[in-house]
PALUM-406396 format. One record per residue (C-alpha): residue number from 1; x, y, z. Coordinates in nm, 2 decimals, decimal comma. Example, Ala and Ser with C-alpha at 12.3 -4.5 7.8 and 13.67 -1.06 7.14 Angstrom:
+--------+--------+--------+--------+
| marvex |     px |     py |     pz |
+--------+--------+--------+--------+
|      1 |   1,23 |  -0,45 |   0,78 |
|      2 |   1,37 |  -0,11 |   0,71 |
+--------+--------+--------+--------+
END
This chain:
+--------+--------+--------+--------+
| marvex |     px |     py |     pz |
+--------+--------+--------+--------+
|      1 |  -4,95 |  -0,88 |  -2,89 |
|      2 |  -5,00 |  -0,53 |  -2,78 |
|      3 |  -5,11 |  -0,49 |  -2,42 |
|      4 |  -5,16 |  -0,18 |  -2,22 |
|      5 |  -4,93 |  -0,14 |  -1,92 |
|      6 |  -5,16 |   0,10 |  -1,74 |
|      7 |  -5,37 |  -0,01 |  -1,45 |
|      8 |  -5,70 |   0,16 |  -1,36 |
|      9 |  -5,88 |   0,28 |  -1,05 |
|     10 |  -6,25 |   0,24 |  -1,02 |
|     11 |  -6,47 |   0,51 |  -1,17 |
|     12 |  -6,79 |   0,63 |  -1,01 |
|     13 |  -6,96 |   0,64 |  -1,35 |
|     14 |  -6,87 |   0,29 |  -1,45 |
|     15 |  -7,11 |   0,01 |  -1,37 |
|     16 |  -6,95 |  -0,26 |  -1,15 |
|     17 |  -7,04 |  -0,63 |  -1,13 |
|     18 |  -7,02 |  -0,89 |  -0,87 |
|     19 |  -6,77 |  -1,16 |  -0,96 |
|     20 |  -6,90 |  -1,50 |  -1,06 |
|     21 |  -6,78 |  -1,60 |  -0,71 |
|     22 |  -6,96 |  -1,38 |  -0,46 |
|     23 |  -6,80 |  -1,31 |  -0,13 |
|     24 |  -7,03 |  -1,55 |   0,05 |
|     25 |  -6,88 |  -1,84 |  -0,13 |
|     26 |  -6,53 |  -1,71 |  -0,16 |
|     27 |  -6,29 |  -1,99 |  -0,07 |
|     28 |  -5,98 |  -2,16 |  -0,20 |
|     29 |  -5,83 |  -1,84 |  -0,34 |
|     30 |  -5,47 |  -1,88 |  -0,22 |
|     31 |  -5,33 |  -1,83 |  -0,57 |
|     32 |  -5,55 |  -1,53 |  -0,62 |
|     33 |  -5,46 |  -1,38 |  -0,29 |
|     34 |  -5,09 |  -1,42 |  -0,37 |
|     35 |  -5,14 |  -1,26 |  -0,70 |
|     36 |  -5,31 |  -0,97 |  -0,52 |
|     37 |  -4,99 |  -0,92 |  -0,32 |
|     38 |  -4,79 |  -0,95 |  -0,64 |
|     39 |  -4,98 |  -0,66 |  -0,80 |
|     40 |  -4,98 |  -0,45 |  -0,48 |
|     41 |  -4,60 |  -0,47 |  -0,48 |
|     42 |  -4,57 |  -0,36 |  -0,84 |
|     43 |  -4,85 |  -0,11 |  -0,89 |
|     44 |  -4,85 |   0,27 |  -0,84 |
|     45 |  -4,96 |   0,44 |  -0,52 |
|     46 |  -5,29 |   0,56 |  -0,66 |
|     47 |  -5,39 |   0,21 |  -0,79 |
|     48 |  -5,65 |  -0,01 |  -0,63 |
|     49 |  -5,62 |  -0,39 |  -0,64 |
|     50 |  -5,92 |  -0,61 |  -0,58 |
|     51 |  -6,00 |  -0,97 |  -0,53 |
|     52 |  -6,31 |  -1,14 |  -0,69 |
|     53 |  -6,45 |  -0,81 |  -0,78 |
|     54 |  -6,38 |  -0,71 |  -1,14 |
|     55 |  -6,21 |  -1,04 |  -1,19 |
|     56 |  -6,02 |  -1,30 |  -0,99 |
|     57 |  -5,76 |  -1,02 |  -0,94 |
|     58 |  -5,79 |  -0,67 |  -1,09 |
|     59 |  -5,59 |  -0,35 |  -1,08 |
|     60 |  -5,76 |  -0,02 |  -1,15 |
|     61 |  -5,59 |   0,32 |  -1,21 |
|     62 |  -5,73 |   0,67 |  -1,24 |
|     63 |  -5,64 |   0,70 |  -1,61 |
|     64 |  -5,90 |   0,43 |  -1,69 |
|     65 |  -5,67 |   0,14 |  -1,76 |
|     66 |  -5,74 |  -0,20 |  -1,60 |
|     67 |  -5,56 |  -0,53 |  -1,55 |
|     68 |  -5,82 |  -0,81 |  -1,53 |
|     69 |  -5,66 |  -1,14 |  -1,44 |
|     70 |  -5,80 |  -1,49 |  -1,42 |
|     71 |  -5,58 |  -1,70 |  -1,20 |
|     72 |  -5,59 |  -2,07 |  -1,25 |
|     73 |  -5,49 |  -2,33 |  -0,98 |
|     74 |  -5,50 |  -2,69 |  -1,11 |
|     75 |  -5,36 |  -3,03 |  -1,03 |
|     76 |  -5,41 |  -3,25 |  -1,33 |
|     77 |  -5,59 |  -3,09 |  -1,62 |
|     78 |  -5,42 |  -2,83 |  -1,84 |
|     79 |  -5,62 |  -2,50 |  -1,81 |
|     80 |  -5,47 |  -2,38 |  -2,14 |
|     81 |  -5,55 |  -2,68 |  -2,36 |
|     82 |  -5,75 |  -2,61 |  -2,67 |
|     83 |  -6,07 |  -2,77 |  -2,53 |
|     84 |  -6,01 |  -2,69 |  -2,17 |
|     85 |  -6,33 |  -2,58 |  -1,99 |
|     86 |  -6,11 |  -2,34 |  -1,78 |
|     87 |  -5,98 |  -2,17 |  -2,09 |
|     88 |  -6,32 |  -2,12 |  -2,25 |
|     89 |  -6,48 |  -2,01 |  -1,92 |
|     90 |  -6,21 |  -1,74 |  -1,89 |
|     91 |  -6,27 |  -1,62 |  -2,25 |
|     92 |  -6,65 |  -1,63 |  -2,20 |
|     93 |  -6,62 |  -1,43 |  -1,87 |
|     94 |  -6,42 |  -1,16 |  -2,05 |
|     95 |  -6,66 |  -1,16 |  -2,35 |
|     96 |  -6,95 |  -1,11 |  -2,11 |
|     97 |  -6,76 |  -0,82 |  -1,94 |
|     98 |  -6,68 |  -0,63 |  -2,26 |
|     99 |  -7,04 |  -0,70 |  -2,40 |
|    100 |  -7,19 |  -0,55 |  -2,09 |
|    101 |  -6,93 |  -0,26 |  -2,08 |
|    102 |  -6,81 |  -0,37 |  -1,74 |
|    103 |  -6,47 |  -0,37 |  -1,89 |
|    104 |  -6,35 |  -0,16 |  -2,18 |
|    105 |  -6,14 |  -0,38 |  -2,41 |
|    106 |  -5,94 |  -0,09 |  -2,54 |
|    107 |  -5,81 |   0,01 |  -2,19 |
|    108 |  -5,80 |  -0,34 |  -2,03 |
|    109 |  -5,52 |  -0,59 |  -2,02 |
|    110 |  -5,66 |  -0,94 |  -1,99 |
|    111 |  -5,43 |  -1,19 |  -1,82 |
|    112 |  -5,48 |  -1,56 |  -1,77 |
|    113 |  -5,23 |  -1,67 |  -1,50 |
|    114 |  -5,16 |  -2,05 |  -1,50 |
|    115 |  -4,82 |  -2,12 |  -1,36 |
|    116 |  -4,65 |  -2,42 |  -1,52 |
|    117 |  -4,93 |  -2,48 |  -1,77 |
|    118 |  -4,86 |  -2,56 |  -2,13 |
|    119 |  -5,05 |  -2,33 |  -2,37 |
|    120 |  -5,22 |  -2,52 |  -2,65 |
|    121 |  -5,22 |  -2,38 |  -3,01 |
|    122 |  -5,53 |  -2,17 |  -2,95 |
|    123 |  -5,41 |  -2,00 |  -2,63 |
|    124 |  -5,08 |  -1,94 |  -2,80 |
|    125 |  -5,25 |  -1,78 |  -3,10 |
|    126 |  -5,47 |  -1,56 |  -2,89 |
|    127 |  -5,17 |  -1,44 |  -2,68 |
|    128 |  -4,95 |  -1,37 |  -2,98 |
|    129 |  -5,21 |  -1,16 |  -3,17 |
|    130 |  -5,08 |  -0,81 |  -3,19 |
|    131 |  -5,32 |  -0,65 |  -3,44 |
|    132 |  -5,69 |  -0,67 |  -3,51 |
|    133 |  -5,63 |  -0,88 |  -3,82 |
|    134 |  -5,42 |  -1,13 |  -3,62 |
|    135 |  -5,68 |  -1,14 |  -3,35 |
|    136 |  -5,96 |  -1,22 |  -3,60 |
|    137 |  -5,74 |  -1,48 |  -3,76 |
|    138 |  -5,68 |  -1,65 |  -3,42 |
|    139 |  -6,06 |  -1,65 |  -3,36 |
|    140 |  -6,11 |  -1,81 |  -3,71 |
|    141 |  -5,85 |  -2,07 |  -3,63 |
|    142 |  -6,02 |  -2,15 |  -3,30 |
|    143 |  -6,36 |  -2,19 |  -3,48 |
|    144 |  -6,21 |  -2,43 |  -3,73 |
|    145 |  -6,03 |  -2,63 |  -3,46 |
|    146 |  -6,33 |  -2,67 |  -3,24 |
|    147 |  -6,59 |  -2,77 |  -3,52 |
|    148 |  -6,63 |  -3,07 |  -3,73 |
|    149 |  -6,87 |  -3,09 |  -4,02 |
|    150 |  -7,03 |  -2,76 |  -3,89 |
|    151 |  -7,09 |  -2,89 |  -3,54 |
|    152 |  -6,90 |  -2,79 |  -3,22 |
|    153 |  -6,65 |  -3,06 |  -3,12 |
|    154 |  -6,62 |  -2,98 |  -2,75 |
|    155 |  -6,75 |  -3,13 |  -2,43 |
|    156 |  -7,10 |  -3,06 |  -2,31 |
|    157 |  -6,95 |  -2,86 |  -2,02 |
|    158 |  -6,74 |  -2,64 |  -2,25 |
|    159 |  -7,01 |  -2,59 |  -2,51 |
|    160 |  -7,20 |  -2,30 |  -2,35 |
|    161 |  -6,87 |  -2,12 |  -2,28 |
|    162 |  -6,75 |  -2,16 |  -2,64 |
|    163 |  -7,09 |  -2,05 |  -2,78 |
|    164 |  -7,10 |  -1,74 |  -2,56 |
|    165 |  -6,75 |  -1,63 |  -2,66 |
|    166 |  -6,82 |  -1,66 |  -3,03 |
|    167 |  -7,15 |  -1,48 |  -2,99 |
|    168 |  -6,96 |  -1,17 |  -2,87 |
|    169 |  -6,95 |  -0,86 |  -3,09 |
|    170 |  -6,66 |  -0,93 |  -3,34 |
|    171 |  -6,51 |  -0,58 |  -3,30 |
|    172 |  -6,50 |  -0,60 |  -2,91 |
|    173 |  -6,39 |  -0,96 |  -2,93 |
|    174 |  -6,09 |  -0,87 |  -3,16 |
|    175 |  -5,98 |  -0,60 |  -2,92 |
|    176 |  -6,01 |  -0,84 |  -2,62 |
|    177 |  -5,79 |  -1,10 |  -2,80 |
|    178 |  -5,54 |  -0,83 |  -2,90 |
|    179 |  -5,51 |  -0,72 |  -2,54 |
|    180 |  -5,49 |  -1,06 |  -2,38 |
|    181 |  -5,19 |  -1,24 |  -2,26 |
|    182 |  -5,09 |  -1,57 |  -2,10 |
|    183 |  -4,86 |  -1,59 |  -1,79 |
|    184 |  -4,72 |  -1,94 |  -1,71 |
|    185 |  -4,44 |  -1,82 |  -1,49 |
|    186 |  -4,29 |  -2,12 |  -1,32 |
|    187 |  -4,05 |  -1,94 |  -1,09 |
|    188 |  -4,29 |  -1,99 |  -0,80 |
|    189 |  -4,54 |  -1,75 |  -0,65 |
|    190 |  -4,33 |  -1,65 |  -0,36 |
|    191 |  -4,01 |  -1,62 |  -0,57 |
|    192 |  -4,19 |  -1,35 |  -0,78 |
|    193 |  -4,29 |  -1,17 |  -0,47 |
|    194 |  -3,94 |  -1,18 |  -0,33 |
|    195 |  -3,81 |  -1,02 |  -0,65 |
|    196 |  -4,05 |  -0,74 |  -0,62 |
|    197 |  -3,97 |  -0,69 |  -0,25 |
|    198 |  -3,60 |  -0,69 |  -0,32 |
|    199 |  -3,67 |  -0,42 |  -0,59 |
|    200 |  -3,81 |  -0,21 |  -0,31 |
|    201 |  -3,48 |  -0,23 |  -0,12 |
|    202 |  -3,60 |  -0,47 |   0,15 |
|    203 |  -3,29 |  -0,64 |   0,30 |
|    204 |  -3,22 |  -0,99 |   0,19 |
|    205 |  -3,21 |  -1,11 |   0,54 |
|    206 |  -3,57 |  -1,01 |   0,61 |
|    207 |  -3,73 |  -1,08 |   0,28 |
|    208 |  -3,92 |  -1,39 |   0,40 |
|    209 |  -4,03 |  -1,22 |   0,72 |
|    210 |  -4,16 |  -0,91 |   0,53 |
|    211 |  -4,33 |  -1,14 |   0,28 |
|    212 |  -4,50 |  -1,33 |   0,55 |
|    213 |  -4,62 |  -1,01 |   0,70 |
|    214 |  -4,75 |  -0,89 |   0,36 |
|    215 |  -4,96 |  -1,21 |   0,32 |
|    216 |  -5,10 |  -1,18 |   0,67 |
|    217 |  -5,19 |  -0,81 |   0,63 |
|    218 |  -5,36 |  -0,87 |   0,30 |
|    219 |  -5,55 |  -1,17 |   0,44 |
|    220 |  -5,67 |  -0,96 |   0,73 |
|    221 |  -5,80 |  -0,69 |   0,49 |
|    222 |  -5,97 |  -0,96 |   0,28 |
|    223 |  -6,14 |  -1,11 |   0,59 |
|    224 |  -6,26 |  -0,77 |   0,71 |
|    225 |  -6,41 |  -0,68 |   0,37 |
|    226 |  -6,58 |  -1,02 |   0,35 |
|    227 |  -6,72 |  -0,98 |   0,70 |
|    228 |  -6,88 |  -0,66 |   0,59 |
|    229 |  -7,01 |  -0,84 |   0,28 |
|    230 |  -6,79 |  -0,62 |   0,05 |
|    231 |  -6,57 |  -0,73 |  -0,24 |
|    232 |  -6,21 |  -0,72 |  -0,11 |
|    233 |  -6,03 |  -0,41 |  -0,24 |
|    234 |  -5,70 |  -0,27 |  -0,12 |
|    235 |  -5,54 |   0,06 |  -0,21 |
|    236 |  -5,17 |   0,03 |  -0,30 |
|    237 |  -5,10 |   0,34 |  -0,09 |
|    238 |  -5,24 |   0,17 |   0,23 |
|    239 |  -5,05 |  -0,15 |   0,15 |
|    240 |  -4,72 |   0,03 |   0,10 |
|    241 |  -4,77 |   0,24 |   0,41 |
|    242 |  -4,83 |  -0,08 |   0,62 |
|    243 |  -4,53 |  -0,25 |   0,46 |
|    244 |  -4,31 |   0,05 |   0,52 |
|    245 |  -4,41 |   0,08 |   0,88 |
|    246 |  -4,34 |  -0,29 |   0,93 |
|    247 |  -4,00 |  -0,27 |   0,77 |
|    248 |  -3,91 |   0,03 |   0,97 |
|    249 |  -4,00 |  -0,15 |   1,30 |
|    250 |  -3,86 |  -0,49 |   1,21 |
|    251 |  -3,58 |  -0,45 |   0,95 |
|    252 |  -3,44 |  -0,14 |   1,11 |
|    253 |  -3,51 |  -0,24 |   1,47 |
|    254 |  -3,47 |  -0,62 |   1,50 |
|    255 |  -3,09 |  -0,55 |   1,56 |
|    256 |  -2,98 |  -0,22 |   1,70 |
|    257 |  -2,68 |  -0,11 |   1,50 |
|    258 |  -2,41 |   0,11 |   1,65 |
|    259 |  -2,38 |   0,46 |   1,51 |
|    260 |  -2,01 |   0,40 |   1,48 |
|    261 |  -1,91 |   0,76 |   1,53 |
|    262 |  -1,53 |   0,83 |   1,56 |
|    263 |  -1,39 |   0,90 |   1,90 |
|    264 |  -1,10 |   1,14 |   1,93 |
|    265 |  -0,79 |   1,10 |   2,14 |
|    266 |  -0,88 |   1,41 |   2,33 |
|    267 |  -1,21 |   1,26 |   2,43 |
|    268 |  -1,03 |   0,94 |   2,55 |
|    269 |  -0,78 |   1,14 |   2,75 |
|    270 |  -1,05 |   1,34 |   2,92 |
|    271 |  -1,23 |   1,03 |   3,02 |
|    272 |  -0,92 |   0,87 |   3,16 |
|    273 |  -0,83 |   1,17 |   3,37 |
|    274 |  -1,13 |   1,20 |   3,60 |
|    275 |  -1,43 |   0,96 |   3,53 |
|    276 |  -1,54 |   0,73 |   3,81 |
|    277 |  -1,59 |   0,43 |   3,59 |
|    278 |  -1,22 |   0,46 |   3,49 |
|    279 |  -1,12 |   0,49 |   3,86 |
|    280 |  -1,33 |   0,18 |   3,93 |
|    281 |  -1,13 |  -0,02 |   3,68 |
|    282 |  -0,81 |   0,10 |   3,84 |
|    283 |  -0,93 |  -0,03 |   4,17 |
|    284 |  -0,93 |  -0,38 |   4,03 |
|    285 |  -0,59 |  -0,32 |   3,87 |
|    286 |  -0,69 |  -0,34 |   3,50 |
|    287 |  -0,40 |  -0,24 |   3,26 |
|    288 |  -0,40 |   0,06 |   3,04 |
|    289 |  -0,50 |  -0,13 |   2,73 |
|    290 |  -0,81 |  -0,27 |   2,90 |
|    291 |  -0,90 |   0,07 |   3,03 |
|    292 |  -0,88 |   0,23 |   2,68 |
|    293 |  -1,11 |  -0,04 |   2,55 |
|    294 |  -1,35 |   0,04 |   2,83 |
|    295 |  -1,34 |   0,41 |   2,75 |
|    296 |  -1,42 |   0,34 |   2,38 |
|    297 |  -1,71 |   0,12 |   2,48 |
|    298 |  -1,85 |   0,38 |   2,71 |
|    299 |  -1,82 |   0,67 |   2,46 |
|    300 |  -1,97 |   0,46 |   2,19 |
|    301 |  -2,27 |   0,36 |   2,41 |
|    302 |  -2,33 |   0,72 |   2,49 |
|    303 |  -2,34 |   0,82 |   2,13 |
|    304 |  -2,56 |   0,53 |   2,04 |
|    305 |  -2,80 |   0,60 |   2,32 |
|    306 |  -2,85 |   0,96 |   2,22 |
|    307 |  -2,89 |   0,87 |   1,85 |
|    308 |  -3,14 |   0,59 |   1,90 |
|    309 |  -3,34 |   0,81 |   2,13 |
|    310 |  -3,35 |   1,10 |   1,90 |
|    311 |  -3,45 |   0,90 |   1,59 |
|    312 |  -3,72 |   0,72 |   1,78 |
|    313 |  -3,56 |   0,38 |   1,76 |
|    314 |  -3,59 |   0,33 |   2,13 |
|    315 |  -3,77 |   0,52 |   2,41 |
|    316 |  -3,64 |   0,67 |   2,73 |
|    317 |  -3,86 |   0,42 |   2,92 |
|    318 |  -3,69 |   0,13 |   2,74 |
|    319 |  -3,35 |   0,26 |   2,83 |
|    320 |  -3,45 |   0,30 |   3,20 |
|    321 |  -3,58 |  -0,06 |   3,20 |
|    322 |  -3,26 |  -0,18 |   3,04 |
|    323 |  -3,04 |  -0,02 |   3,31 |
|    324 |  -3,26 |  -0,15 |   3,58 |
|    325 |  -3,22 |  -0,50 |   3,45 |
|    326 |  -2,84 |  -0,46 |   3,44 |
|    327 |  -2,85 |  -0,33 |   3,80 |
|    328 |  -3,05 |  -0,64 |   3,92 |
|    329 |  -2,81 |  -0,86 |   3,73 |
|    330 |  -2,52 |  -0,69 |   3,90 |
|    331 |  -2,66 |  -0,74 |   4,25 |
|    332 |  -2,72 |  -1,11 |   4,20 |
|    333 |  -2,38 |  -1,17 |   4,05 |
|    334 |  -2,21 |  -0,97 |   4,32 |
|    335 |  -2,36 |  -1,19 |   4,59 |
|    336 |  -2,27 |  -1,50 |   4,39 |
|    337 |  -1,92 |  -1,38 |   4,35 |
|    338 |  -1,88 |  -1,30 |   4,72 |
|    339 |  -1,99 |  -1,65 |   4,82 |
|    340 |  -1,81 |  -1,84 |   4,55 |
|    341 |  -1,48 |  -1,65 |   4,59 |
|    342 |  -1,48 |  -1,57 |   4,96 |
|    343 |  -1,12 |  -1,70 |   4,98 |
|    344 |  -0,99 |  -1,46 |   4,72 |
|    345 |  -0,86 |  -1,11 |   4,76 |
|    346 |  -1,09 |  -0,81 |   4,71 |
|    347 |  -0,91 |  -0,72 |   4,39 |
|    348 |  -0,96 |  -1,07 |   4,25 |
|    349 |  -1,32 |  -1,07 |   4,35 |
|    350 |  -1,37 |  -0,74 |   4,17 |
|    351 |  -1,19 |  -0,86 |   3,87 |
|    352 |  -1,40 |  -1,18 |   3,85 |
|    353 |  -1,73 |  -0,98 |   3,89 |
|    354 |  -1,62 |  -0,73 |   3,62 |
|    355 |  -1,54 |  -1,02 |   3,38 |
|    356 |  -1,87 |  -1,19 |   3,45 |
|    357 |  -2,07 |  -0,87 |   3,39 |
|    358 |  -1,88 |  -0,78 |   3,07 |
|    359 |  -1,98 |  -1,12 |   2,92 |
|    360 |  -2,34 |  -1,06 |   3,00 |
|    361 |  -2,57 |  -1,05 |   2,69 |
|    362 |  -2,87 |  -0,82 |   2,72 |
|    363 |  -3,14 |  -0,70 |   2,48 |
|    364 |  -3,30 |  -0,36 |   2,47 |
|    365 |  -3,67 |  -0,34 |   2,44 |
|    366 |  -3,66 |  -0,69 |   2,29 |
|    367 |  -3,39 |  -0,59 |   2,04 |
|    368 |  -3,05 |  -0,74 |   2,00 |
|    369 |  -2,78 |  -0,48 |   2,10 |
|    370 |  -2,42 |  -0,45 |   2,00 |
|    371 |  -2,19 |  -0,60 |   2,27 |
|    372 |  -2,00 |  -0,27 |   2,29 |
|    373 |  -2,33 |  -0,10 |   2,40 |
|    374 |  -2,39 |  -0,35 |   2,68 |
|    375 |  -2,03 |  -0,31 |   2,80 |
|    376 |  -2,05 |   0,07 |   2,77 |
|    377 |  -2,38 |   0,06 |   2,97 |
|    378 |  -2,21 |  -0,12 |   3,25 |
|    379 |  -1,95 |   0,15 |   3,26 |
|    380 |  -2,22 |   0,42 |   3,26 |
|    381 |  -2,37 |   0,26 |   3,57 |
|    382 |  -2,03 |   0,23 |   3,72 |
|    383 |  -1,97 |   0,60 |   3,66 |
|    384 |  -2,29 |   0,68 |   3,85 |
|    385 |  -2,17 |   0,43 |   4,12 |
|    386 |  -2,49 |   0,23 |   4,08 |
|    387 |  -2,27 |  -0,07 |   4,03 |
|    388 |  -1,91 |  -0,13 |   4,12 |
|    389 |  -1,64 |  -0,40 |   4,09 |
|    390 |  -1,43 |  -0,38 |   4,40 |
|    391 |  -1,62 |  -0,50 |   4,71 |
|    392 |  -1,54 |  -0,17 |   4,88 |
|    393 |  -1,57 |   0,05 |   4,56 |
|    394 |  -1,79 |   0,32 |   4,72 |
|    395 |  -1,56 |   0,38 |   5,01 |
|    396 |  -1,25 |   0,37 |   4,81 |
|    397 |  -1,39 |   0,62 |   4,55 |
|    398 |  -1,45 |   0,87 |   4,83 |
|    399 |  -1,10 |   0,87 |   4,95 |
+--------+--------+--------+--------+
END
C-alpha cells in the first residue's frame, strides 16, 4: 500500500467540515487526545494537529498533505471485523469526505487506529492495496463477501454505512483505499509517546514527568478551544515550545549540577594563605586534609554560583534567600550546641557546630543542590564572618 508521508496545514481556500462529533458533545476522547499528543511529538514545526475537526485526529501541513485518523477505543467487539459497524462507519466517513472534497484522496493518508484489534480479511485487503487495480479488487472482494444472492448480508446498523461507501465515486474510492492503512500497535499508547519523547533527547529519568506535562498541556488547550466553541487545533510549534520550556525548567533545574571546573594548586595555595574561612577552620584545629577539602568545596561553590546565575538557572534573589536560610540555621544550631555541650571546650564546641552544619542538607529555590555547594556556601558565609565555628571566632580573627 502506498501512503503519503506528508502532513498538511489547513488551507484558507479549502472548505472545512465539523466532525460528526461536534465540540458540544465531545466526550470520552482519551484515546484521540493521546494520539493527538503522539502526532504533535512526531510532526514538523509548521504542522497543525486537530481533534474532532477534519477527523478524530488530523495533521495538516502547508504542502497540502493530510493525515486523517479514525481512532477506535473498544472493549469487546472487534472494530476491524468484516461486518463491524465501526469499520464501515469509518469507511463511510472517509467516502463522504472525499465525495464532498473536504479531503483530497490523492494527498491524504487515511489511518484507522485500533490498538490490539485483529483485522479481518477485508480490512487487511484494503490496507495492503498498493495500486488502483489492487484497491478495486479489494472493493470487489468486499462486495462479494457482504452480499448473498444479490442482497446485502450485514446488520441493519451497518447497512447504511456499507451502502454509502459503495455509492462513492469509484475513482475517488480507489485512491482512498490505496492510501489507507490500519494501525493495531499493541505497545501501549504511552509507550509510543515515550519513544517519541526519547527521540527528542528527553532524559530517561524525566520521561514520565514530561509526558504527564504534555498530556496536561494538550488537555488545557482542548478545553480552552471547546469553551470558545471552536474545534481543538494545536500548532506543533506552540506545543514544542511549551515542551521545551518545561524541559528546560524541570529536566535541567530539578537537580542543580555542579559545573565541575578544575581548581589549580595555585588557587588552593592562595586560599589557604589568607582567607578568613580557612582561619576559622584552624581555630577549631582541623587538620590540613580537612582544610584542603574545605577549600575545594568553597572554590567549587563560587564557580557554580557564578555559572548558574549567568545562565539564568537561578536568580540573585534565590541565592540571597538561600544564604539567609543558612544563617538562620547556624544561629539556631549555635545556641543548641552551646546548651548541649556547655561542659566541653570552646574548640570542641566549634568542631561539633562545624560538623553539624556541614551535614545540613539545603535546597536552592526548591532545587536539589550538590552537597559540595552547600558546604562551600557555609565557608563563604564564614569568610564574611556571618557565621563562625569557634564560640569566640570574631574576637580571635581580629587578633
